[in-house]
C-alpha positions as MATLAB code, in Angstrom:
seq = 'MGRLLSAGHKVALSEQPPSPGGDRPLQRLTPGTSVDAAVLAPGRTNNLAVAFTAGETVGFAWLDVSTGEGGTAMASVEGCGPALAQIAPTEVLVARWPETSDALAVALRSGGTRFGKLDRPELVGAAADGVLAAAYGPGAPDALRGFSPPELSALAALLDYVRATAGRLPEALPPPRRAAINDTMEIDAPTLRGLEVLASGASVEGTLLSVLDRTVTPAGARLLARQLAAPLTKPDTIRRRLAMVRFMVNNPPVRAGCREELSGLPDVLRAYGRLSLGKAGPRDLAAIRDGLERAQAVAAHLATGENLPVGLATAARELRVSDDGGKGALAGTLRRALVPSPPATIGEGGFVVEEYHVELDAERMEAAAAKEAIGKLQDRYVQQTGIKSLRIKTNTLIGYHVEVPAAAAKGLADGFTLRQGLASSARYTTTELDRLAAEQVGAAERVAAIEERVFRELVSAALAQRMAVTRIAHAAAALDLVCGLGQAAAEGLWVEPELADDTLLEIEGGRHPVAEQLLEAEGRSFVPNDCRIGSDDRLWLLTGPNMAGKSTFLRQVALVVLMAQVGSFVPATRARVGVVDKLFSRIGASDDLVAGRSTFMVEMLETAAILKQATARSLVILDEVGRGTSTHDGLAIAQASMEYLHDEVGCRTLFATHFHELADAAEAMPWAVCMAMDASPGRHDEMFAFKVRAGRAGQSYGLRVATHAGMPATVLRRAAELLGQVTGTKDHEEGTSG';
ca = [
     -14.411   -0.706   15.634;
     -13.292   -1.357   11.921;
     -15.227    1.449   10.562;
     -13.443    3.656   13.665;
     -10.364    2.359   12.612;
     -10.316    2.946    8.985;
     -11.871    6.575    9.605;
      -8.564    7.203   11.057;
     -10.139    7.278   15.080;
      -8.517    5.725   17.824;
     -10.571    3.632   19.454;
     -10.128    1.845   23.414;
     -11.510   -1.027   24.112;
     -12.721   -1.985   27.965;
     -13.820   -5.667   28.611;
     -16.184   -7.415   30.767;
     -13.818   -7.894   34.417;
     -13.738  -11.893   34.803;
     -15.159  -11.985   38.105;
     -16.980   -8.863   39.768;
     -15.037   -6.230   41.196;
     -11.649   -7.313   38.988;
      -9.412   -5.557   36.434;
     -11.531   -4.153   33.250;
      -8.758   -5.050   30.789;
      -8.593   -1.666   28.739;
      -7.118   -2.513   24.869;
      -6.319    0.476   22.730;
      -6.425    0.769   18.577;
      -5.109    3.161   16.190;
      -4.973    2.926   12.562;
      -1.154    2.154   12.823;
      -1.283   -0.243   14.899;
      -4.069   -2.636   13.690;
      -3.919   -5.898   12.319;
      -7.196   -6.855   11.966;
      -8.191   -8.180    8.345;
     -11.588   -6.044    8.273;
      -9.193   -2.871    8.116;
      -6.544   -3.789    6.114;
      -6.651   -3.282    3.088;
      -4.618   -6.426    1.636;
      -2.546   -4.657   -1.282;
      -1.599   -1.668    0.753;
       0.652   -1.434    3.266;
       0.003    0.048    6.756;
       2.977    2.012    8.079;
       3.198    3.795   11.658;
       5.889    6.046   11.368;
       7.950    8.281   13.628;
       9.401   11.912   13.304;
      12.066   13.137   14.949;
      14.100   15.930   14.116;
      17.963   16.558   15.274;
      18.990   20.451   14.383;
      18.589   20.480   10.323;
      18.250   16.332    9.648;
      15.169   14.495   10.519;
      15.118   10.648   11.874;
      12.514    8.737   10.231;
      11.360    5.513   11.809;
       8.025    3.404   10.275;
       6.924   -0.027   11.668;
       3.835   -1.923    9.728;
       2.392   -3.812   12.389;
       0.627   -5.870   10.266;
       3.370   -7.990    8.576;
       6.608   -6.814   10.838;
       8.011   -4.847    8.074;
      10.300   -1.504    8.980;
      12.763    0.624    8.645;
      14.113    4.384    8.943;
      15.231    6.820    6.926;
      17.096   10.423    7.222;
      16.299   13.328    5.428;
      17.003   17.318    5.814;
      14.160   19.256    7.409;
      13.238   20.899    3.866;
      13.327   17.850    2.089;
      11.506   15.349    3.991;
       8.389   15.174    1.557;
       9.945   12.763   -0.758;
      10.844   10.526    2.442;
       7.339   10.745    3.926;
       6.035    9.582    0.534;
       7.907    6.884    0.027;
       7.036    5.395    3.749;
       3.597    6.219    2.904;
       2.756    6.394    6.478;
      -0.923    5.602    7.950;
      -0.379    7.589   10.657;
       2.721    9.801   11.659;
       3.563   10.591   15.256;
       6.090   13.832   15.533;
       8.316   12.889   18.531;
      10.202   16.378   18.227;
       9.440   18.693   15.488;
      11.680   21.208   14.174;
      12.472   23.998   15.941;
      13.027   27.310   13.109;
      10.760   25.450   10.229;
       7.474   24.308    9.063;
       8.959   22.629    6.069;
       7.710   19.161    7.986;
       4.320   20.297    8.704;
       4.220   21.213    5.052;
       5.166   17.863    4.042;
       2.615   16.085    6.609;
      -0.411   18.319    5.182;
       0.373   17.555    1.389;
       0.815   15.098    1.481;
      -2.435   14.266    3.688;
      -1.232   11.876    6.086;
      -2.975   11.654    9.896;
      -0.467   13.399   12.069;
       0.122   14.120   15.495;
       2.205   15.128   18.320;
       4.113   11.814   20.005;
       2.792   12.234   23.574;
       5.333   10.093   25.579;
       8.670   10.841   27.171;
      11.210   10.681   24.795;
      13.480    7.831   25.578;
      17.280    8.079   26.103;
      20.283    6.198   27.175;
      19.939    2.649   28.659;
      15.743    3.400   28.087;
      15.989    3.490   24.179;
      18.397    0.921   24.071;
      16.208   -0.832   26.293;
      13.392   -0.883   24.470;
      15.479   -1.836   20.914;
      17.091   -4.728   22.835;
      13.478   -5.976   23.776;
      12.173   -5.787   20.166;
      15.060   -7.258   18.298;
      16.824   -9.338   20.817;
      20.321  -10.302   21.873;
      21.489   -9.091   17.963;
      20.089   -5.314   18.309;
      23.142   -3.958   18.310;
      24.802   -6.159   15.654;
      21.311   -5.172   13.155;
      20.944   -1.232   14.127;
      24.987   -0.934   13.723;
      25.508    2.358   10.939;
      21.837    3.338   12.157;
      22.062    7.508   12.755;
      21.261    8.902   16.295;
      17.807   10.526   14.986;
      16.563    7.258   13.208;
      17.838    5.076   16.465;
      15.791    7.978   18.369;
      12.740    7.644   16.083;
      13.254    4.083   16.151;
      12.868    3.516   20.029;
      10.190    6.267   20.344;
       8.251    4.174   17.463;
       8.592    0.480   19.380;
       7.585    2.491   22.675;
       4.142    3.751   21.253;
       3.419    0.068   19.950;
       4.276   -1.745   23.017;
       2.083    0.923   25.144;
      -0.362    1.138   22.505;
      -0.800   -2.740   21.850;
      -0.214   -3.579   25.307;
       2.981   -5.695   24.507;
       5.987   -5.761   21.248;
       5.410   -7.777   18.116;
       7.447  -11.319   19.189;
      10.266  -12.066   16.545;
      10.061   -8.811   14.698;
      12.498   -8.847   11.704;
      15.520   -5.851   11.921;
      14.291   -2.737   10.379;
      15.778   -1.857    6.819;
      17.717    1.156    6.434;
      16.861    3.398    3.381;
      20.088    4.020    1.492;
      20.690    7.128    0.225;
      20.664    7.710   -3.180;
      19.619    4.213   -4.132;
      15.908    5.210   -5.104;
      14.413    8.105   -6.497;
      12.919   11.105   -4.497;
       9.550   11.839   -5.155;
       7.595   14.107   -3.016;
       3.236   13.591   -2.342;
       2.094   16.707   -4.311;
       4.244   14.851   -7.519;
       2.768   11.339   -7.443;
      -0.870   13.608   -6.869;
      -0.317   15.551   -9.689;
       1.100   12.235  -11.642;
      -1.948   10.546  -10.758;
       0.759    7.454   -9.958;
      -1.051    5.765   -6.620;
      -4.583    7.451   -6.746;
      -6.571   10.323   -8.163;
      -9.100   11.689   -6.794;
     -10.528    9.220   -3.859;
      -9.583    6.099   -5.839;
      -7.057    4.322   -7.382;
      -8.996    3.611  -10.863;
      -7.587    5.530  -13.675;
      -3.966    5.818  -12.299;
      -0.445    4.656  -12.727;
      -0.794    1.699  -10.127;
      -3.795    0.160  -12.101;
      -2.619    0.189  -15.193;
       0.296   -2.125  -13.794;
      -0.992   -3.759  -11.157;
      -0.830   -7.414  -12.322;
      -0.037   -9.124   -9.362;
      -2.098  -11.598   -7.721;
      -0.731  -11.829   -4.058;
      -1.229   -9.204   -1.716;
       2.440   -9.044   -0.617;
       3.026   -8.386   -4.898;
       0.505   -5.495   -4.843;
       2.036   -3.698   -1.499;
       5.380   -4.080   -3.410;
       4.475   -2.559   -6.305;
       3.118    0.279   -4.456;
       6.514    1.041   -2.514;
       8.059    0.745   -5.651;
       5.875    3.306   -7.740;
       6.710    5.897   -4.739;
      10.517    5.070   -4.826;
      11.640    4.389   -8.555;
      15.600    2.577   -8.468;
      18.591    4.923   -9.590;
      21.321    2.501   -9.752;
      21.405    1.776  -13.671;
      22.628   -1.941  -12.991;
      20.007   -2.681  -10.359;
      17.164   -1.211  -13.052;
      18.767   -3.394  -15.594;
      18.512   -6.679  -13.682;
      14.880   -6.125  -13.175;
      14.504   -5.385  -16.677;
      16.068   -8.927  -17.887;
      13.815  -10.957  -15.482;
      10.743   -8.678  -17.038;
      11.925   -9.363  -20.123;
      12.323  -12.850  -19.764;
       8.211  -13.302  -18.512;
       7.157  -11.284  -21.570;
       8.722  -13.539  -23.745;
       8.328  -16.757  -22.273;
       4.342  -16.486  -21.489;
       3.692  -20.236  -21.143;
       6.285  -19.752  -17.528;
       4.654  -16.347  -16.617;
       1.315  -18.189  -16.822;
       2.234  -20.660  -14.608;
       4.424  -18.994  -11.921;
       0.809  -16.328  -11.336;
      -1.400  -19.109  -11.347;
       1.012  -20.847   -8.466;
       1.458  -17.695   -6.888;
      -2.693  -16.761   -6.923;
      -2.834  -19.276   -4.290;
      -0.431  -17.825   -1.901;
      -1.598  -16.933    1.929;
      -0.592  -13.463    2.739;
       2.152  -14.990    5.371;
       3.462  -11.465    6.101;
       0.015  -10.350    7.978;
      -0.611  -13.804    9.317;
       2.737  -13.361   10.916;
       2.282  -10.188   12.522;
      -1.257  -11.413   13.687;
       1.002  -14.398   15.163;
       3.408  -11.853   16.827;
       1.159   -9.989   18.687;
      -1.097  -13.047   20.126;
      -3.766  -12.030   17.957;
      -4.043  -14.909   15.496;
      -5.834  -18.022   15.359;
      -5.649  -21.544   13.538;
      -6.347  -20.036   10.072;
      -2.760  -17.821   10.374;
      -1.110  -20.987   11.300;
      -2.411  -22.714    8.017;
      -1.494  -19.932    6.029;
       2.115  -19.741    7.044;
       1.925  -24.207    6.304;
      -0.059  -23.462    2.779;
       2.424  -20.537    2.305;
       5.379  -23.067    2.816;
       3.716  -25.618    0.383;
       3.043  -23.057   -2.473;
       6.377  -21.751   -2.650;
       8.224  -24.943   -3.053;
       5.292  -25.282   -6.369;
       6.179  -21.825   -7.742;
       9.712  -22.523   -7.525;
       9.404  -26.129   -9.596;
       7.003  -23.976  -12.067;
       9.856  -21.336  -12.362;
      12.454  -23.846  -12.575;
      10.915  -25.375  -16.052;
      11.862  -21.980  -17.659;
      15.505  -21.888  -19.065;
      18.118  -19.626  -19.442;
      17.045  -17.303  -15.966;
      17.764  -14.550  -15.077;
      20.260  -14.433  -12.196;
      17.395  -12.550  -10.608;
      14.969  -14.979  -11.227;
      16.901  -17.708  -10.065;
      17.682  -15.988   -7.008;
      14.196  -16.088   -6.322;
      13.643  -19.721   -7.287;
      16.538  -20.570   -4.958;
      14.834  -18.738   -1.844;
      11.345  -20.700   -2.749;
      12.815  -23.755   -3.106;
      14.488  -23.462    0.504;
      11.124  -23.497    2.044;
      11.369  -27.260    2.430;
      14.900  -27.447    3.720;
      15.581  -26.738    7.502;
      13.661  -25.491   10.295;
      11.282  -24.555    7.275;
      10.830  -27.644    6.134;
      10.505  -28.805    9.544;
       7.685  -26.275   10.704;
       6.337  -27.236    7.401;
       6.140  -30.832    8.120;
       4.614  -29.779   11.638;
       2.085  -27.717   10.482;
       0.654  -30.429    7.921;
       0.799  -33.041   10.541;
      -0.854  -30.906   13.121;
      -3.660  -28.674   11.371;
      -6.757  -30.352    9.470;
      -7.073  -28.738    5.806;
      -9.559  -25.501    6.813;
      -9.565  -25.278   10.478;
     -11.963  -22.229   11.789;
     -10.879  -18.703   12.794;
     -10.301  -19.010   16.395;
      -9.033  -21.394   18.909;
     -12.507  -21.159   21.181;
     -13.910  -23.283   18.117;
     -11.942  -26.251   18.559;
     -11.246  -28.726   16.420;
      -8.461  -27.764   14.456;
      -5.531  -30.501   15.350;
      -6.135  -33.414   13.442;
      -6.935  -37.016   15.097;
      -3.605  -39.201   15.679;
      -1.338  -35.770   16.431;
      -1.580  -35.869   20.546;
      -2.458  -39.056   21.843;
      -3.851  -37.112   25.367;
      -5.618  -34.894   23.127;
      -7.147  -38.028   21.328;
      -7.625  -39.994   24.744;
      -9.788  -36.735   25.741;
     -11.982  -36.459   22.676;
     -13.148  -40.203   23.022;
     -14.054  -39.749   26.592;
     -16.019  -36.033   25.426;
     -17.536  -38.207   22.792;
     -18.084  -41.156   25.018;
     -20.090  -39.166   27.269;
     -22.074  -36.480   24.542;
     -23.048  -40.693   23.217;
     -24.333  -41.644   26.682;
     -25.953  -38.659   27.044;
     -27.477  -38.975   23.551;
     -28.649  -42.682   24.931;
     -29.494  -41.065   28.051;
     -32.639  -39.061   25.930;
     -33.861  -42.053   24.108;
     -34.360  -44.029   27.701;
     -36.142  -41.064   29.122;
     -38.434  -40.596   26.484;
     -39.451  -44.686   26.632;
     -39.503  -43.799   30.146;
     -41.933  -41.230   30.567;
     -43.918  -41.808   27.525;
     -43.661  -37.747   26.612;
     -41.775  -37.882   22.441;
     -40.758  -34.601   22.432;
     -38.708  -34.423   25.436;
     -34.957  -33.485   24.563;
     -31.986  -33.114   26.430;
     -30.230  -29.667   25.464;
     -27.339  -27.219   26.984;
     -27.164  -23.595   27.001;
     -24.555  -21.310   28.853;
     -26.837  -20.378   31.481;
     -27.781  -23.866   33.240;
     -26.199  -25.744   31.391;
     -27.437  -29.626   30.313;
     -31.439  -30.020   31.186;
     -34.051  -32.077   30.585;
     -36.719  -29.720   28.842;
     -40.822  -30.951   28.069;
     -43.828  -29.016   27.217;
     -44.949  -27.396   30.023;
     -47.935  -29.671   29.676;
     -46.598  -32.802   29.448;
     -44.547  -31.716   32.732;
     -46.984  -33.667   35.016;
     -45.769  -36.734   33.541;
     -42.340  -36.579   34.579;
     -41.543  -39.316   37.957;
     -39.741  -37.974   41.184;
     -35.956  -38.259   39.902;
     -36.388  -35.512   37.781;
     -35.906  -31.685   39.914;
     -37.314  -28.497   38.448;
     -34.038  -26.069   37.471;
     -36.701  -23.478   35.054;
     -39.855  -23.095   34.424;
     -41.109  -20.758   31.083;
     -44.616  -20.372   29.956;
     -44.195  -23.174   27.048;
     -41.870  -25.753   28.659;
     -40.161  -26.502   32.112;
     -36.552  -28.048   32.310;
     -35.207  -30.149   34.576;
     -32.043  -31.884   35.694;
     -31.187  -35.185   37.191;
     -28.862  -36.824   39.399;
     -27.356  -39.218   36.340;
     -27.226  -36.357   33.548;
     -25.614  -34.002   35.969;
     -22.993  -37.034   35.825;
     -22.572  -38.026   32.106;
     -22.874  -33.724   31.635;
     -20.085  -33.296   34.028;
     -18.085  -36.233   32.585;
     -18.547  -34.436   28.892;
     -18.172  -30.864   30.216;
     -14.769  -31.839   32.103;
     -13.601  -33.617   28.981;
     -14.422  -30.750   26.600;
     -12.758  -28.251   28.753;
      -9.466  -30.328   28.881;
      -9.653  -30.792   25.076;
      -9.723  -27.055   24.847;
      -7.038  -26.659   27.084;
      -4.690  -29.204   25.148;
      -5.617  -27.707   21.761;
      -4.850  -24.333   23.184;
      -1.369  -25.847   24.621;
      -0.943  -27.315   21.335;
      -1.759  -24.105   19.423;
       0.982  -22.160   21.507;
       3.374  -24.889   21.123;
       3.074  -24.334   17.039;
       3.005  -20.558   17.331;
       6.245  -20.539   19.258;
       7.587  -22.705   16.605;
       5.980  -20.763   13.666;
       7.550  -17.333   15.426;
      11.399  -19.155   15.619;
      11.210  -19.353   12.187;
       9.809  -15.882   11.350;
      13.051  -14.711    9.512;
      13.012  -17.878    7.556;
       9.605  -17.318    5.938;
       9.707  -13.753    5.805;
      12.717  -14.121    3.841;
      10.623  -16.610    1.268;
       7.522  -14.570    1.446;
       9.427  -11.263    0.183;
      11.052  -13.740   -2.590;
       7.233  -14.816   -3.793;
       6.348  -10.756   -4.043;
       9.006   -9.811   -5.583;
       8.373  -12.618   -8.241;
       4.629  -11.973   -8.462;
       5.925   -8.125   -8.846;
       8.101   -9.385  -11.871;
       5.643  -11.576  -13.032;
       2.921   -8.664  -13.117;
       4.960   -6.460  -15.069;
       5.507   -9.233  -17.587;
       1.802   -9.240  -17.921;
       1.257   -5.418  -18.202;
       3.875   -5.245  -20.876;
       2.666   -7.929  -22.505;
      -1.051   -6.143  -22.705;
      -0.111   -2.744  -23.345;
       2.816   -3.890  -26.003;
       4.914   -1.589  -24.514;
       9.047   -1.729  -25.025;
      12.091   -2.428  -22.796;
      13.058    1.184  -22.279;
      17.085    1.811  -22.098;
      18.957    2.969  -19.308;
      21.881    5.341  -19.273;
      23.946    7.351  -16.691;
      23.953   10.366  -18.217;
      21.107   13.659  -18.278;
      19.541   12.351  -21.872;
      16.094   11.854  -22.288;
      14.778   10.304  -25.766;
      11.040    8.952  -25.813;
       9.703    8.174  -29.522;
       5.733    7.601  -29.881;
       5.155    7.764  -26.531;
       2.016    7.368  -24.753;
       0.433    7.790  -21.607;
      -0.106    4.139  -19.725;
      -3.451    5.891  -18.118;
      -5.428    8.012  -20.712;
      -4.220    5.234  -23.652;
      -6.907    2.593  -21.956;
      -9.357    5.085  -21.312;
      -9.301    5.844  -24.725;
      -9.247    2.412  -26.496;
     -12.236    1.645  -23.861;
     -14.173    4.229  -26.088;
     -13.193    2.906  -29.135;
     -10.621    5.834  -29.412;
      -7.042    5.582  -30.280;
      -4.169    7.904  -28.680;
      -1.810   10.421  -30.430;
       1.737    9.501  -29.643;
       4.316   12.144  -29.210;
       7.964   12.131  -28.998;
      10.523   13.879  -26.382;
      14.044   14.230  -26.618;
      15.640   16.456  -24.036;
      19.430   16.656  -23.742;
      22.541   18.657  -22.951;
      21.552   21.479  -25.596;
      18.055   21.751  -25.220;
      17.213   20.533  -21.770;
      14.218   22.786  -21.180;
      11.335   22.625  -23.095;
       8.576   25.941  -23.020;
       5.511   24.025  -24.122;
       2.976   26.573  -25.228;
      -0.897   25.458  -27.034;
      -4.459   25.602  -26.257;
      -5.988   25.005  -23.943;
      -7.566   20.886  -24.484;
      -4.483   21.018  -26.849;
      -2.922   17.450  -24.929;
      -0.152   20.043  -23.137;
      -0.794   18.146  -19.467;
      -1.210   14.808  -20.669;
       2.105   15.263  -22.782;
       3.661   16.735  -19.647;
       2.220   13.505  -17.378;
       3.106   10.859  -20.181;
       6.889   12.180  -20.036;
       7.367   11.731  -16.015;
       5.280    8.457  -16.036;
       7.524    6.858  -18.785;
      10.337    7.688  -16.483;
       8.813    6.830  -13.694;
       8.049    3.328  -15.087;
      11.425    2.942  -16.510;
      13.276    3.189  -13.184;
      10.773    0.927  -12.023;
      11.865   -1.826  -13.946;
       9.399   -2.042  -16.178;
       8.537   -2.204  -19.776;
       7.262    1.835  -21.548;
       4.660    3.106  -23.245;
       6.609    4.275  -26.638;
       7.985    2.790  -29.820;
      11.330    3.564  -28.161;
      12.577    4.803  -24.848;
      16.517    6.099  -23.504;
      16.404    7.140  -20.258;
      19.305    9.157  -17.960;
      18.851    8.043  -15.005;
      16.713   10.603  -12.889;
      17.539   11.347   -9.010;
      14.430   13.834   -7.999;
      11.269   13.833  -10.119;
       9.246   16.695   -9.428;
       5.982   17.976  -10.672;
       3.570   20.763  -10.336;
       0.419   20.185  -12.030;
      -3.126   21.036  -11.288;
      -4.297   23.532   -8.482;
      -5.663   22.645   -4.767;
      -6.367   25.242   -1.999;
      -5.288   24.027    1.683;
      -8.383   26.051    3.213;
      -7.667   24.143    6.702;
      -4.083   25.359    6.617;
      -5.428   29.123    5.584;
      -3.284   28.776    2.347;
      -4.788   29.500   -1.017;
      -4.196   28.030   -4.501;
      -2.063   30.079   -5.165;
       0.555   29.813   -1.795;
       0.036   26.161   -2.248;
       1.109   26.579   -5.898;
       4.528   29.252   -4.583;
       5.584   26.667   -1.467;
       5.386   23.892   -4.114;
       7.241   25.831   -6.709;
       9.715   27.042   -3.914;
      10.566   23.120   -3.267;
      11.203   22.370   -6.413;
      13.466   25.402   -6.680;
      15.427   24.601   -3.956;
      15.710   20.631   -3.920;
      16.350   19.984   -7.790;
      19.843   19.061   -8.966;
      21.646   18.332  -12.542;
      19.725   15.119  -12.811;
      16.556   15.455  -11.881;
      13.524   16.285  -14.205;
      11.382   18.903  -13.628;
       7.731   19.361  -14.830;
       5.860   22.301  -14.711;
       2.542   23.512  -15.670;
       0.803   27.098  -15.754;
       3.341   28.542  -13.149;
       1.986   31.957  -12.037;
      -1.778   31.787  -12.951;
      -3.015   31.793   -9.838;
      -2.191   35.711   -9.105;
      -2.386   38.770  -11.464;
      -1.064   38.557  -15.432;
       2.252   40.635  -14.677;
       3.014   38.840  -11.296;
       2.569   35.399  -12.373;
       4.727   36.459  -15.703;
       6.950   37.488  -13.465;
       7.355   34.492  -11.469;
       7.131   32.148  -14.217;
      10.027   33.544  -16.245;
      12.269   33.759  -13.350;
      11.514   30.258  -12.290;
      12.440   29.509  -15.785;
      15.667   31.050  -15.973;
      16.458   29.774  -12.273;
      15.808   26.273  -13.505;
      17.849   26.689  -17.009;
      20.952   28.965  -15.749;
      21.773   27.730  -12.038;
      19.914   23.902  -11.728;
      20.772   22.906  -15.359;
      18.085   20.033  -15.039;
      15.787   18.549  -17.822;
      12.388   20.262  -17.512;
       9.249   20.526  -19.455;
       7.218   24.223  -18.629;
       4.141   24.539  -19.967;
       2.687   28.054  -19.739;
       0.068   30.431  -21.570;
       2.061   33.152  -20.748;
       3.298   33.326  -24.744;
       5.597   36.081  -23.689;
       8.027   33.554  -22.051;
       8.544   32.034  -25.726;
      10.907   35.253  -26.099;
      12.660   34.712  -22.903;
      12.790   30.951  -23.741;
      14.662   31.825  -27.102;
      17.306   33.989  -25.943;
      18.582   30.837  -23.693;
      21.269   28.788  -25.171;
      20.123   25.211  -23.802;
      16.321   26.287  -24.130;
      13.616   25.077  -26.781;
      10.410   26.519  -27.774;
       7.757   23.539  -28.603;
       3.950   23.935  -28.503;
       0.764   21.875  -29.006;
      -0.939   21.948  -32.820;
      -3.377   23.954  -32.818;
      -5.060   22.421  -36.066;
      -8.141   20.201  -35.963;
      -7.475   16.394  -35.070;
      -9.030   13.190  -35.942;
     -12.624   12.427  -35.849;
     -14.010   15.959  -35.588;
     -11.918   16.257  -32.360;
     -11.428   20.090  -31.305;
      -6.836   19.638  -31.551;
      -4.539   17.370  -33.052;
      -2.886   16.461  -29.640;
       0.546   16.570  -31.160;
       4.010   18.323  -30.045;
       5.760   20.189  -32.512;
       8.564   22.554  -32.950;
       7.872   26.537  -32.587;
       5.505   28.799  -30.724;
       1.824   29.096  -30.254;
       0.360   31.994  -31.686;
      -2.823   32.343  -29.070;
      -4.389   30.408  -26.808;
      -7.633   29.445  -28.695;
      -9.944   30.278  -25.784;
     -13.120   31.052  -27.631;
     -12.746   27.625  -29.615;
     -12.803   25.768  -26.359;
     -15.750   28.052  -25.193;
     -17.711   27.180  -28.226;
     -17.230   23.441  -27.926;
     -18.407   23.865  -24.477;
     -21.362   24.995  -25.190;
     -21.510   28.614  -23.893;
     -23.802   30.880  -25.426;
     -23.800   32.558  -28.819;
     -24.319   36.067  -27.050;
     -21.767   35.288  -24.865;
     -18.998   34.076  -27.357;
     -20.257   37.363  -29.547;
     -19.400   39.323  -26.887;
     -16.282   37.724  -25.597;
     -14.928   38.159  -29.237;
     -15.552   41.614  -29.665;
     -13.860   42.571  -26.419;
     -11.129   40.372  -27.332;
     -10.568   42.194  -30.728;
     -10.291   45.653  -28.615;
      -7.676   44.401  -26.536;
      -5.809   42.667  -29.612;
      -7.084   45.447  -32.361;
      -8.078   42.519  -34.254;
     -11.467   41.507  -35.537;
     -12.996   37.595  -35.140;
      -9.888   37.059  -33.289;
     -10.513   33.127  -33.130;
     -12.296   30.747  -35.218;
     -15.568   28.996  -33.508;
     -16.698   32.312  -32.174;
     -19.484   33.104  -34.926;
     -23.105   32.039  -33.857;
];
């Protein structure tokens, strides 16, 4: 089942009815509603989302059933891509499709998200209000005040689907968060994919996430991934986080101690997810107990730091209250009630400590006495019969019985009644054994019933404190995030960026965080580059040879900006970042064969979205626009796109191209500058120097790259001849002989 859900399939389970002819319970599971630890990745969210279109807007609602965390967002139909990328849903259900646009379908396909139509009646009026009240209780109107009608419609549809699929609504569900407009940077799925922020190919290796992730808790890892998909845009908010990271960088003992304490913190949020759906076991209660205790230890260690920044002082207070009021009472109850290492399920029993429940202790003593009496009865039967191999055993079919070898069965006295004859043994019962067995089984059943009752009481107590404990878990995750960013900054020797509320972008000695680590693993060093984009030179036209580092340079500029707005230190010697409202990247090429779209069509769709949505405060990274069609068409499209970004949008733009003719157009633009990758050989016999310089590239050096790739000499000589015929030169490039 876990493999089916992980692969995106829906599963229906039919359990054996309790009695012949009884109802056969049917359980439905989908990837977005699963709370099974075997299906869920600890460090990734499992958001189920619903999209509801109203006119030109789309209301989104999402819920991670495994943690209870959820929220809503509004977006235009044409601009729904960034909203989906920030939600990062496992599964999307469309309650109402747009009537006049396929932008939502394009965004879903671009993100590679599983999606389908929500095949349930649309909830309106009292039906929608009813499901919201059932989920969030009497306080639902206050908790949902300010949410737009499309958001509420999407949220009601989402909760109705969860109830129908899981058979119930999660208990004590925290209110959803409404995504605040303009509080986070907009990034769509193609940009995240092109910059390799969260995934590279089919894994997270070689991504920005893999470089930054020094978290030690699952909740911290999930928070980091969410932040990378939705960096901050308020300079003061970013500066507060940078102050916390700076403190952790400058105080290694505090950072190390907090990380050590946090590393033992259980995943309290997912424990609550299972509790709220009735799918939890004693270990989930123990996770809450241990989480509250560990929060105290983390708070105590954090308090050893002097002059804590405001954010860390707040986190320390949030963690410290884990022993106050109802939370403290819950922690104390769980400590008294549960054994240190309880079993996974209540059916295994033995998870309630002795002396916690008087009636339970009495029944346990009775069960133990009956079991001991059965043991003594076995010894007596061995002595009476002289059959040393006689044993009293039990199984689910016939219960307690006396088992002897078949050859010794004739030696039993009249008091033994045959129950089952086997080839090698015979099974008997006696009146005395039946009496003791009934006493033992009855006491064991009463023990199990009391333990189950205690478990239900503890679950109710835990759910009553869900909101408060969730807040503590969020504080711990935020601290883990900051400690992890501090650890990554210390390891990478990164610097604190300066955040500004203008459109200037200055990076000195910038490095690609992922490429630098990969090169260092090979014993090589990364070549840093500067980048200054301001009001006078807001568009860079970047030319240069293949393999000279254009794409790496483009990505590193975008990643430095993204890291800075997450609140991370950055790989540079100095960085000043004018806050970016939207980040767009068009790097790489791919087909969408399922949708019948060629590489060029995908490129045009993504470029069109950029041109329509970019603002003067955006950062746009474009690499080889127009390469998927004929040279003349491609050149025309590339130049028109460059002119539109320069003249109409006015945003910061890095525009890389092999169309050297574009340099003529760029030089005529008042706020553009021509830059090029240095074509001279680099260090250690490298083909190029990987340095950015002012000016324009004279040629593409394609034959040099082909030579380095090991193309046959005959092919290289013929290519040089043909190139000479076109350009009117001889031996046009280096490296084409022999």
